[in-house]
Structures are given as structure tokens and as C-alpha cells.
N, CA and C atoms as an extended XYZ file, in Angstrom:
273
Properties=species:S:1:pos:R:3:atomname:S:1:resname:S:1:resid:I:1 pbc="F F F"
N      -121.071      136.290       70.875 N   UNK     1
C      -120.178      135.245       70.443 CA  UNK     1
C      -119.034      135.136       71.451 C   UNK     1
N      -118.790      133.961       71.967 N   UNK     2
C      -117.731      133.786       72.946 CA  UNK     2
C      -116.508      133.153       72.290 C   UNK     2
N      -115.386      133.520       72.785 N   UNK     3
C      -114.130      132.964       72.276 CA  UNK     3
C      -113.693      131.851       73.216 C   UNK     3
N      -113.342      130.754       72.646 N   UNK     4
C      -112.856      129.643       73.457 CA  UNK     4
C      -111.438      129.953       73.916 C   UNK     4
N      -111.174      129.668       75.166 N   UNK     5
C      -109.832      129.913       75.693 CA  UNK     5
C      -108.865      128.899       75.107 C   UNK     5
N      -107.679      129.354       74.813 N   UNK     6
C      -106.654      128.452       74.291 CA  UNK     6
C      -106.278      127.466       75.388 C   UNK     6
N      -106.058      126.218       75.020 N   UNK     7
C      -105.678      125.238       76.044 CA  UNK     7
C      -104.334      125.626       76.652 C   UNK     7
N      -104.250      125.513       77.964 N   UNK     8
C      -103.025      125.873       78.648 CA  UNK     8
C      -102.325      124.619       79.131 C   UNK     8
N      -101.035      124.609       78.914 N   UNK     9
C      -100.241      123.485       79.374 CA  UNK     9
C      -100.019      123.623       80.870 C   UNK     9
N       -99.996      122.525       81.528 N   UNK    10
C       -99.743      122.570       82.961 CA  UNK    10
C       -98.274      122.915       83.215 C   UNK    10
N       -97.993      123.358       84.406 N   UNK    11
C       -96.623      123.709       84.766 CA  UNK    11
C       -95.709      122.496       84.669 C   UNK    11
N       -96.218      121.346       85.056 N   UNK    12
C       -95.415      120.129       84.964 CA  UNK    12
C       -95.015      119.839       83.527 C   UNK    12
N       -95.972      119.929       82.604 N   UNK    13
C       -95.682      119.655       81.203 CA  UNK    13
C       -94.720      120.687       80.632 C   UNK    13
N       -94.850      121.925       81.063 N   UNK    14
C       -93.984      122.981       80.550 CA  UNK    14
C       -92.547      122.826       81.042 C   UNK    14
N       -92.358      122.273       82.221 N   UNK    15
C       -91.019      122.134       82.784 CA  UNK    15
C       -90.374      120.776       82.527 C   UNK    15
N       -91.146      119.806       82.156 N   UNK    16
C       -90.609      118.458       82.011 CA  UNK    16
C       -89.581      118.364       80.892 C   UNK    16
N       -89.915      118.830       79.716 N   UNK    17
C       -88.991      118.703       78.587 CA  UNK    17
C       -87.675      119.432       78.846 C   UNK    17
N       -87.682      120.702       79.272 N   UNK    18
C       -86.396      121.349       79.550 CA  UNK    18
C       -85.597      120.658       80.645 C   UNK    18
N       -86.275      120.139       81.651 N   UNK    19
C       -85.565      119.455       82.735 CA  UNK    19
C       -84.904      118.178       82.242 C   UNK    19
N       -85.597      117.430       81.416 N   UNK    20
C       -85.026      116.191       80.871 CA  UNK    20
C       -83.859      116.511       79.944 C   UNK    20
N       -84.001      117.533       79.123 N   UNK    21
C       -82.908      117.921       78.232 CA  UNK    21
C       -81.692      118.398       79.028 C   UNK    21
N       -81.928      119.164       80.075 N   UNK    22
C       -80.827      119.622       80.911 CA  UNK    22
C       -80.121      118.443       81.574 C   UNK    22
N       -80.884      117.487       82.050 N   UNK    23
C       -80.285      116.304       82.669 CA  UNK    23
C       -79.432      115.535       81.667 C   UNK    23
N       -79.917      115.405       80.444 N   UNK    24
C       -79.155      114.696       79.417 CA  UNK    24
C       -77.869      115.428       79.072 C   UNK    24
N       -77.943      116.739       78.949 N   UNK    25
C       -76.751      117.524       78.637 CA  UNK    25
C       -75.728      117.410       79.756 C   UNK    25
N       -76.181      117.542       80.988 N   UNK    26
C       -75.257      117.435       82.114 CA  UNK    26
C       -74.661      116.033       82.228 C   UNK    26
N       -75.460      115.034       81.988 N   UNK    27
C       -74.959      113.663       82.076 CA  UNK    27
C       -73.904      113.389       81.010 C   UNK    27
N       -74.110      113.955       79.833 N   UNK    28
C       -73.152      113.726       78.759 CA  UNK    28
C       -71.890      114.553       78.904 C   UNK    28
N       -71.975      115.670       79.601 N   UNK    29
C       -70.804      116.532       79.703 CA  UNK    29
C       -70.087      116.424       81.044 C   UNK    29
N       -70.671      115.733       81.985 N   UNK    30
C       -70.078      115.678       83.314 CA  UNK    30
C       -68.846      114.797       83.342 C   UNK    30
N       -67.839      115.275       84.010 N   UNK    31
C       -66.634      114.474       84.187 CA  UNK    31
C       -65.894      115.019       85.385 C   UNK    31
N       -64.876      114.350       85.787 N   UNK    32
C       -64.060      114.838       86.877 CA  UNK    32
C       -63.109      113.788       87.370 C   UNK    32
N       -61.877      114.199       87.540 N   UNK    33
C       -60.912      113.261       88.089 CA  UNK    33
C       -60.591      113.598       89.540 C   UNK    33
N       -60.883      114.824       89.964 N   UNK    34
C       -60.657      115.167       91.366 CA  UNK    34
C       -61.964      115.003       92.144 C   UNK    34
N       -61.841      114.939       93.443 N   UNK    35
C       -63.014      114.781       94.298 CA  UNK    35
C       -63.961      115.959       94.149 C   UNK    35
N       -63.415      117.173       94.105 N   UNK    36
C       -64.247      118.365       93.948 CA  UNK    36
C       -64.982      118.399       92.625 C   UNK    36
N       -64.283      118.005       91.543 N   UNK    37
C       -64.928      117.958       90.227 CA  UNK    37
C       -66.089      116.973       90.218 C   UNK    37
N       -65.864      115.799       90.790 N   UNK    38
C       -66.926      114.798       90.828 CA  UNK    38
C       -68.080      115.247       91.701 C   UNK    38
N       -67.779      115.939       92.796 N   UNK    39
C       -68.835      116.444       93.665 CA  UNK    39
C       -69.687      117.485       92.959 C   UNK    39
N       -69.043      118.413       92.250 N   UNK    40
C       -69.793      119.446       91.539 CA  UNK    40
C       -70.599      118.884       90.376 C   UNK    40
N       -69.981      118.016       89.579 N   UNK    41
C       -70.734      117.458       88.453 CA  UNK    41
C       -71.842      116.531       88.950 C   UNK    41
N       -71.591      115.805       90.025 N   UNK    42
C       -72.630      114.954       90.598 CA  UNK    42
C       -73.796      115.771       91.128 C   UNK    42
N       -73.495      116.918       91.740 N   UNK    43
C       -74.554      117.782       92.243 CA  UNK    43
C       -75.378      118.355       91.086 C   UNK    43
N       -74.715      118.724       90.009 N   UNK    44
C       -75.437      119.252       88.844 CA  UNK    44
C       -76.332      118.219       88.206 C   UNK    44
N       -75.803      117.034       88.025 N   UNK    45
C       -76.592      115.952       87.436 CA  UNK    45
C       -77.750      115.590       88.362 C   UNK    45
N       -77.473      115.501       89.647 N   UNK    46
C       -78.522      115.176       90.607 CA  UNK    46
C       -79.608      116.234       90.665 C   UNK    46
N       -79.214      117.504       90.585 N   UNK    47
C       -80.204      118.586       90.605 CA  UNK    47
C       -81.102      118.520       89.377 C   UNK    47
N       -80.508      118.274       88.217 N   UNK    48
C       -81.314      118.184       86.998 CA  UNK    48
C       -82.265      116.991       87.053 C   UNK    48
N       -81.752      115.859       87.487 N   UNK    49
C       -82.605      114.675       87.580 CA  UNK    49
C       -83.684      114.864       88.648 C   UNK    49
N       -83.313      115.468       89.768 N   UNK    50
C       -84.287      115.722       90.822 CA  UNK    50
C       -85.376      116.687       90.395 C   UNK    50
N       -85.009      117.691       89.597 N   UNK    51
C       -85.995      118.632       89.069 CA  UNK    51
C       -87.004      117.909       88.191 C   UNK    51
N       -86.500      117.049       87.323 N   UNK    52
C       -87.397      116.297       86.438 CA  UNK    52
C       -88.316      115.381       87.249 C   UNK    52
N       -87.757      114.683       88.206 N   UNK    53
C       -88.581      113.786       89.022 CA  UNK    53
C       -89.566      114.560       89.877 C   UNK    53
N       -89.124      115.677       90.421 N   UNK    54
C       -90.026      116.491       91.220 CA  UNK    54
C       -91.188      117.034       90.411 C   UNK    54
N       -90.929      117.363       89.143 N   UNK    55
C       -91.984      117.900       88.285 CA  UNK    55
C       -93.043      116.854       87.951 C   UNK    55
N       -92.633      115.624       87.780 N   UNK    56
C       -93.600      114.600       87.381 CA  UNK    56
C       -94.239      113.866       88.557 C   UNK    56
N       -93.603      113.930       89.736 N   UNK    57
C       -94.159      113.196       90.875 CA  UNK    57
C       -94.990      114.065       91.799 C   UNK    57
N       -94.957      115.359       91.614 N   UNK    58
C       -95.715      116.230       92.493 CA  UNK    58
C       -94.947      116.650       93.730 C   UNK    58
N       -93.716      116.212       93.865 N   UNK    59
C       -92.886      116.595       94.999 CA  UNK    59
C       -92.591      118.089       94.955 C   UNK    59
N       -92.411      118.616       93.783 N   UNK    60
C       -92.048      120.016       93.602 CA  UNK    60
C       -90.667      120.101       92.993 C   UNK    60
N       -90.492      121.037       92.072 N   UNK    61
C       -89.221      121.091       91.351 CA  UNK    61
C       -88.078      121.559       92.243 C   UNK    61
N       -88.342      122.474       93.159 N   UNK    62
C       -87.272      122.961       94.034 CA  UNK    62
C       -86.849      121.866       95.015 C   UNK    62
N       -87.821      121.212       95.614 N   UNK    63
C       -87.492      120.133       96.550 CA  UNK    63
C       -86.757      119.003       95.834 C   UNK    63
N       -87.230      118.644       94.639 N   UNK    64
C       -86.559      117.594       93.869 CA  UNK    64
C       -85.133      117.968       93.517 C   UNK    64
N       -84.934      119.229       93.123 N   UNK    65
C       -83.588      119.689       92.771 CA  UNK    65
C       -82.663      119.656       93.977 C   UNK    65
N       -83.150      120.080       95.128 N   UNK    66
C       -82.320      120.075       96.333 CA  UNK    66
C       -81.946      118.661       96.766 C   UNK    66
N       -82.915      117.760       96.744 N   UNK    67
C       -82.636      116.367       97.116 CA  UNK    67
C       -81.669      115.739       96.120 C   UNK    67
N       -81.915      115.965       94.828 N   UNK    68
C       -81.045      115.402       93.799 CA  UNK    68
C       -79.631      115.952       93.868 C   UNK    68
N       -79.498      117.269       94.100 N   UNK    69
C       -78.170      117.872       94.202 CA  UNK    69
C       -77.410      117.307       95.399 C   UNK    69
N       -78.106      117.136       96.519 N   UNK    70
C       -77.459      116.562       97.689 CA  UNK    70
C       -76.992      115.134       97.457 C   UNK    70
N       -77.868      114.338       96.875 N   UNK    71
C       -77.518      112.931       96.621 CA  UNK    71
C       -76.396      112.818       95.593 C   UNK    71
N       -76.490      113.590       94.518 N   UNK    72
C       -75.455      113.527       93.489 CA  UNK    72
C       -74.122      114.068       93.969 C   UNK    72
N       -74.169      115.174       94.726 N   UNK    73
C       -72.937      115.737       95.257 CA  UNK    73
C       -72.245      114.801       96.223 C   UNK    73
N       -73.011      114.184       97.108 N   UNK    74
C       -72.428      113.222       98.053 CA  UNK    74
C       -71.854      112.010       97.333 C   UNK    74
N       -72.554      111.548       96.310 N   UNK    75
C       -72.036      110.412       95.552 CA  UNK    75
C       -70.697      110.755       94.920 C   UNK    75
N       -70.602      111.955       94.345 N   UNK    76
C       -69.349      112.376       93.737 CA  UNK    76
C       -68.231      112.551       94.748 C   UNK    76
N       -68.566      113.093       95.918 N   UNK    77
C       -67.542      113.325       96.934 CA  UNK    77
C       -67.077      112.046       97.614 C   UNK    77
N       -67.968      111.068       97.747 N   UNK    78
C       -67.638      109.854       98.483 CA  UNK    78
C       -67.079      108.730       97.621 C   UNK    78
N       -66.942      108.977       96.341 N   UNK    79
C       -66.376      107.965       95.449 CA  UNK    79
C       -65.070      108.484       94.865 C   UNK    79
N       -64.253      107.580       94.395 N   UNK    80
C       -63.052      108.018       93.701 CA  UNK    80
C       -63.135      107.631       92.233 C   UNK    80
N       -62.139      108.045       91.488 N   UNK    81
C       -62.172      107.867       90.038 CA  UNK    81
C       -62.282      106.400       89.622 C   UNK    81
N       -61.719      105.512       90.416 N   UNK    82
C       -61.747      104.093       90.079 CA  UNK    82
C       -63.026      103.395       90.517 C   UNK    82
N       -63.770      103.975       91.443 N   UNK    83
C       -64.989      103.345       91.942 CA  UNK    83
C       -66.072      103.314       90.873 C   UNK    83
N       -66.287      104.426       90.232 N   UNK    84
C       -67.293      104.528       89.184 CA  UNK    84
C       -66.581      104.836       87.883 C   UNK    84
N       -66.373      103.824       87.063 N   UNK    85
C       -65.665      103.992       85.800 CA  UNK    85
C       -66.605      103.601       84.675 C   UNK    85
N       -67.080      104.592       83.953 N   UNK    86
C       -67.994      104.323       82.838 CA  UNK    86
C       -67.271      104.082       81.528 C   UNK    86
N       -65.953      104.008       81.583 N   UNK    87
C       -65.184      103.749       80.378 CA  UNK    87
C       -64.873      105.035       79.627 C   UNK    87
N       -64.296      104.857       78.467 N   UNK    88
C       -63.960      106.008       77.630 CA  UNK    88
C       -65.214      106.628       77.054 C   UNK    88
N       -65.215      107.941       76.877 N   UNK    89
C       -66.371      108.576       76.249 CA  UNK    89
C       -66.535      108.124       74.801 C   UNK    89
N       -67.741      108.194       74.314 N   UNK    90
C       -68.015      107.714       72.952 CA  UNK    90
C       -67.331      108.571       71.912 C   UNK    90
N       -66.975      109.803       72.241 N   UNK    91
C       -66.343      110.656       71.241 CA  UNK    91
C       -64.867      110.454       71.266 C   UNK    91
């Protein structure tokens, strides 16, 4: 009698949900009025988004995180508080 192997989730499926949740948490909590704050929060948001995109596109989660962190960090550093104004927080 043979035992059927339990179905295994792919690495992409296993990492997608946590990556999306992390991106949502970072997006909702990110803020900054100084250039450094915006650079750090932008890098965090970009890394989370890049990880999610890398997991689903086949680019790779590390490569996606690095590209996203670079893009998000640069966006935060090169903008000022008045350039990107999303308004008051919902809370």
C-alpha cells in the first residue's frame, strides 16, 4: 500500500501572502517629514513591494527586494514633503 504524498505549495505561493501583507503594513505605517525618514520608509515599502513582485514574476525575491528598496529609497530621498502629499491619514 503506497501513501500519497501531501501536496506541496510552491515557494512563490508560500512567500506571496506574507510579502503582500508586509507591503500593506509598511504602506499604512510609513511616514516621514524629513528626507532621511522618507528615504528609509520608501526603501522599506519598495523592498516589500519588490519582494512580492519578484516572487510572482520569477525575478527572484532577493533581486526584487533590492530593486524595490533602491527605487523606493531614491524616491523618498529625492522628493520633499510637499511633492508627495497623500493627505491626512484616515485615523
